[in-house]
C-alpha positions, 0 to 999 in steps of 0.5 A: 360503708359498714354500719357503725354501732353506738358504743358505751365507754369501756371501764378501766380495769381495777389494778390487779384485776384478772383480764376479762374472759373472751365474751360471747356476742350475747354477753357483749350486747347485754353488757353494752345495754346495761351500760346505758342507764335506762332507769324508769322512774315512773310517772313518765320519767325515764333515762336513756331509752332513746340511746339504748334504742339507737344501739339496738336499731344499729344492730338490727340494720347490721343484720340486714333488717329495716327497723323502725323507731317510734317515740311515744313521747320525746326520747321514749323510743321503741324499735320494731323490725320484721324478719321474713319467714321460710314458711309464709303460710304460718302466722307471725311470731312476736319476739320482744323485750323491754329496754328500761330498768327499775332504779338501782341504788349503787350504795346497796350494790357490790358493783356499779349497777351500770358498769356491766362488770364481768365477775365470777363467770357472771355479767353483773348490772341492772338489767342483767336479768330483767331483761337485757339478757333476753334482748341480747339473746334475741339479737344474737339468735336471729343474727345467727340464723341470718348470718347462715343465709337462712330464715326462721321458720315463720315471720318474726316481729322483733320488738324492743319497747320502752316503759315496761317497768311502769306499765308500758304506757309509753311502750308496748301499750302505746304501740298496740293502740297507735300502730297495731299494723306493726303486729299484723299477722301475729298470733303468739309472742315470746318474751321474759320471766320464763325459760330459766331452770330450777331443780325439783326432786333432783331433776332439772326443769324449765319454767315456761310462763304461760300466763300472768296475774291481773294487775291493779295499782290503787291509791288510797286517800284518807281525809281528816281534820288539820290541826296543831299536833298537840290537840286531841283530834280523833278525825286523824287522816294518818290514823284512818289510813294506817288502820285501813292499810294494816287490814289490806296488808294482813289479808290472807287471801284464799288459795284458788287454783287456775288451770295453769297452776293445777297443771304446774302443781301436778308436774311438781308432784310428779317430779317429787313422786307424791300425790298432789291431792295429799300435799298442800299447794303451798308445800308443792310450791316450796319444793321449787326452791328459790322459784317458790317466791314467784309460784306461791304468789300465783296461788292466791291474790296478793295485796301489798302496800308499797308507799305511804305519804302524809304530812309536812311537819312534826307538829301539824296533823295533816288533813290528807294521807295517801297510800299506794297498794299493789294488788295482783289477782288471778285472771277474772277475779278483779271485780270481786277483789276490788269489792273486798278491798273496798269493804276492808278499807271502809267507807271513809277511805277513797280508792282510786285506780291508778293503773289496771291491766288484764290477767292472761292464760295461754294454752299450756299445750300445743305446737309452740310448747312442743317446739320449746320442749324440743329445743331445750332437749337438744341442749339439755336432754333430761330437762322437763318443762313446767308451765306456770302463771307469773305473779307479775306482768309483762308487755304480753298484756298489751299484745293480748289486746290484739289477740296475741297469746303471750309466753315467757321463755328466756332460756337459761340453764342455771347452776343450783343454788343461784337465787335467780328470781331474787335478781328481778328488781333485786340488788347485785343482779347478775346472770351466768355467762354460760347461761347466755350462750345456752339461751342464744342456742336454744332460742336459735333452734326454736326459731328455726323449727317453729 
């Protein structure tokens, strides 16, 4: 009997709306996944990951694979499958994505964030960019290879994880700790936040993510004297915390270049025809247009206050105030940055590490990078490839504990003027339909060759 795939309800078209175009299978799968509300609220709370995982599991079984599902907690589901390779002498390659998404407030969106609407030649919805598009490209690229009666060049480990948006504690990190055998034999991994095109000096280039900054999430706690709001109280927890937060938020961290960022800046300078020693790193980063928001943040540490919490009534001075700060350091600078943060906030503020994870830098040259470039050239002959350091983080951090080098390569050829990086965790997240087809084909060719 044929496998029956889980489906999501089909929305009723609005009156007068033009009929939807015929969709490539990649867009269909990405749309279906968007319609599973897999919002990750953090602190162990999420929606819909099990349902989305069951959909992926059924897709994998329909391709003739034998996926396994692991729940780290009730309904926090992860799916992993192995695909045999044509060359068993080569190490395995992990190809992975996450199924959860960050929250989306529908009041701020032009469309229902979980409707998977097609509009203006694009697929809209939470996860269209981060990263249900890549999940769909993985499924269709591998499906194309198997449907042709072929095998990828090397064995593949396909992973679809929970909880990436909250650090992966219920997803990739848990699997690495509890089931490392799932990744046995793998030495490299490919996932998100790389592979999309930018334009520099009139030339199209694709950003290959070859590293990630370190992650340190801290909670700052100030203590003071509780009192009536009309009193003269100088030991005010809110005031102490506000002063400390202002110092952290206004800290201008110095530029420090890693091997990856030096190589990126040299590539940008080459595209512009300028001497990288005569142009500042920030100026070179800004030449990447919308991608500069990611790239400028990789030239230095960042420390952004993200949440404040104190008090419970207008006329009560609280005895405690808290703040959350998102700190991203360059690989290897974690201890030095934490020491400076402690100095900035002063001895009266308690600092608690909520979550910390490593920075990564994988080789920017070698067979995988060569294969990526070749696969792109098959579909975009004039393209160049720029390595870059990601200011955020991915599940590659967890896999690195197994000695696996992680890369970000979700190949998308994008139109000029589309602020693609702003779509990550942004409003009106969307991806061009033709970019999904491009990515499916590039990824297929890469897996057949590498």
